[in-house]
N, C-alpha and C positions, 0 to 999 in steps of 0.2 A: 370238310372241304373247306382250307384254306386262304384262299383267296390271295393270289402277288402282287408287288407291286409294278403299277408300269413302266416297262423302261421307257430311260433315256434318263434329262436332268431336274435336279430337284429346283429350284430358285435360287438359293444359296450354290448352286455350285452354275449352275447357269449364273450367276454375279463375276464371281473369282474368275473365269476362266474369260472374258470380258475385261475387267482391272487388267488382270496379263496384255491382249491382247494390244490390247487400249498401251499399257505398260509397256512393249515390246515395239510398238509405230511412232511411240513421244519419241525414242532410241533410237530411230531407226531415219527418224523424218532431218533435222540438223545435221547428217552425217547422209545424207543425199540428194539438197539442198544445199550443203559443201560440195559436190562431186556432182553437182551442173554446175553452179558459176563457174569450178575451175576447166568445167569445159566448155564454157563459155570466151571464157580469159583466152586459153586457147585457141580458140576456130578467130577469136578476137587477132593474133597475137597472129596467124599462122596467114587467116589477109592484110595485119602489116607488112607481114613480111614478102609477103606476093606483089602487094600493090609496090613495095622499096626494089623489086625484080626489076614489074616494072617496068620503074621512074627512068635504072639504066641497061637492062636491052634495050626500049627506045627511043633513046638517047644515042648508043651506037648503034642501034642501026634508024635510024633516021638525019645523021647530024645534025642535030641541031640540039640548042640548047632547048630544057626540060625541068618541068618545075612539084615537086610537091608540097602545092600551100592546106594548109590544119589547117577551118573552120571548129571557135568554140561557136554552139549554138543552142538555142534552148531545149531543144530541141533533141541534144547527142551531140556528135563529134564528126565530117565531115574533110574526110582526104576527096584532093583533086593532082590527077596527072595533067599539065597541059603545058606548055609555051608562051613566053610571052614573059609577064612580071609578075610579081606575087599580084597585085590589087586588082590584075586583067581577068579573073576568075571570080564570083562571089556564089555563095553555096547558103540554101533555104532548106524546107520535108516541110513538105505538105502533111495532111490529115495517115494520108499512111508512113508514115517514114519514107519515104523516095528521098531523095538527094533531086531538090530542085537545081540549075548550077544555072546561070547566064553569065556571059561572060560577052571583054567586052568586042570589036570584030575584026577579023582576022585573027583569033584567040585560039587555037583550038584543045578541044576537051580530049583530053584520051578516054580514063575514065574516072568518073564516081562513086564514091564508097560513103555510108553513114551510115556508124555507128552508135545507137537510136542510144538514149538513159533509157527504159523500158527496159532495156536485156540486165539492166546494176554497172554499165560496167564505162566510166572514163577514161576517157586519153585527156596526159598533162604531156607537154612538149618544153623544150625549153630553149626552139623556137618556132616562124610562124612558116616557114619557108622553110625548104632545102632546093637547091640548086643542082642540077648534074648538066656537068660542062663538056659535052661527045669531043674533043678533039684530048681530051686528058683523062676521058672517063674519073675526070672526082665532082664528089657532091662537096657547095659547099652552101651556108657555113658547117661543119660539123653540127650536127644534132644530141639529145637523149629522149625516147619521144616514151610516157609511162602508160604501161594499160595494167587496171586496177579497175575493183569495186566502189561502186558509190560510200556504199558502206564501209568500206575498209576491207580485210583481209589479201588474200597473194599479192602482189603489186610482181608485173615483167619487166623490164626494162630492155629498149634498143637501141642500143651507141649503133647509132651512122661512126663510120669514121669520112679522113678526107678520101680515101679510098671510096668512094662510098660498097665499102665490107659493113655488114654488121653483126653486136656482139649483143647475147639476148642474155639474163641473167635479170636475179632474185636480188635488193637488199635485203635478201632476211635468208630460211633457212633456204637449201637451192631443194631446186626442184628438177624429178629428168628435164632431160633437152637445157635447162636454164640453173645455171653455179651460183652462186654467189657473185655477186656485185663483187670488185674493188675501193680502195676505197678513191681512187683518178674515176668514176662512171660520173659525170655531173649528172646532176637532179635536177630533174625540173622542176622549178619556183614556182610555175601560174598555168594554165588555160594561155594554149595561144586567141592574140587583140583579134576582135571578130573584124 
C-alpha cells in the first residue's frame, strides 16, 4: 500500500502565494492612498464652495455686510464668516481640532470651519478676507483660494470674481468638474497672515 501525500500547500508554494499577495498589496496601496487624498481634496473644496455660497446668501438675506476671513494656524486653516472688520474675529484650534473663535463685542459669527493639517491638505490664498456687500451683491477684493496636499499632488483653485461667482479650476491636468486654469487665474503666493 502506497501512502498519499497530505492535501495542502508545501512551504515553497505557500511562500510564493504570500510573495504574490504582498506584491499585489504594494501595487494597490499607493493607488488607494491617492484616491483617499482626492476624496479629501474634493470634500474640502465642496465645504469651501458652501462657505462662499453661504456668504453671498446670508449677506443678501440679512442686508448686511459680511466677510469670509481666512486664518492660517499651526494646526490648519480656519475660515470664519462674520460681520464687522476682518480683525474683529480671531480663530484658534483646540486639541480636538475644533475651531475656537473669539470675536469683539457686537460682532456676529455665522460659521467657523477648520481644515486640520492632519488631513494632509493646505489652504493658500492671495487675500486674507473677502467682503460681501449686500446692496450690489459684490465681493471685494477678488481673490484666489487654493487647496492642495501638504506634500504636493493635485491642486484645486477657487477663483472668486467681483460678482461673488466662484470658478473652480486646476493648474495641472483637468479633472472632472475642474477644467485647466487659464493664465489669467491669479495664483496665491502665500498663506493669509494670522
